[in-house]
Steps between C-alpha positions, in 0.01 A plus 500: 500500500635840399437837663492827311348850471233587248698740282219595258129426460258584219154483654319543167690208346523281814872428506832629632860407586670384820860594588674233706853491645524125431410518127700657221201646308168654601219243511170547320188468723139482380190588708378140466790392725359724778125442460482330840622815680256732678625805304675583176878553512666845528847611398732441797319189631720212612406194293586140575500291182637207306635522146361297209637492146241544224510303172650805323795501745391805703455476876202600709404506869267226627363402843522862608392676818529856626671539839262628769185460283236246594420223258145429391368151521636325198241438226582133509368483860157606377511220246593251769158548658317475169591135432361422845165652399518325166565174679182552707291577192660207320410280794139616487473460125678167508261380769204607289671351197539169682135501607390580144728230357371240744141599418559470127668161543210379716241611243695338216533182705127499572420544130746223405344259752149577372610450137666171594191377685279601206735314264494191725120502518483523120745211472285292734191591300678406176617169646140421602353582159343181365625348177220405260543160340314328215293307755389829650400625157292189443294567815486876446197481272315294760581746779426807295236426239488723194237765494378537149366837412267462208590704200248751391326419178530862409833664441537779758831683554612749762512826311497757780123531543394528865133600531167324447396758243787379282391132508285337231378203705493354851745224391744765384470681837562171687806434282635849570464488880661153513784558255574873450660745740347823632137423422236698681190289437454314830432771758400269785774240429269199479630384159179599320579791265268772379215413738326833446537500124152437359637384165618168642 
């Protein structure tokens, strides 16, 4: 550590030079080297400093302090407290993050178990599905006799007509309510169309 007097100081530019008995040349000092001091330097102040060589070969004062002037708390001390606060907030968010993660995993596990159970029940249903053989087909007609719907002797076709007034006969109306969609001829739903139509 060197000791010297502040020989010159340019307040507007923020730098000056220190004269020291132990160094051959005056040493450049910048205001940034004294930012932790409670006041700005004045010509004639005694400065304690170390010398550092810059990449261009010039020297400058570093780790400086002014004799008899109090130091401010170093900025790095303020930052020491900040990580502590960050650690608390990280703890809180990590706790919430863990709870959220566990909840998501539980929900996904629940869904997976339900899907697996549904799959298993479908597999059991598929394994219990009967296989129809030729013998079964032979007895099918006996178990389920054919219902023969007699064909109409007249050729009626579904052509979009819906009302009794559009029908030409009662047989045509019966064909339409039994075979065509959206007919409006059987108001009471008894299967007997156009009951109020006096033509039939």
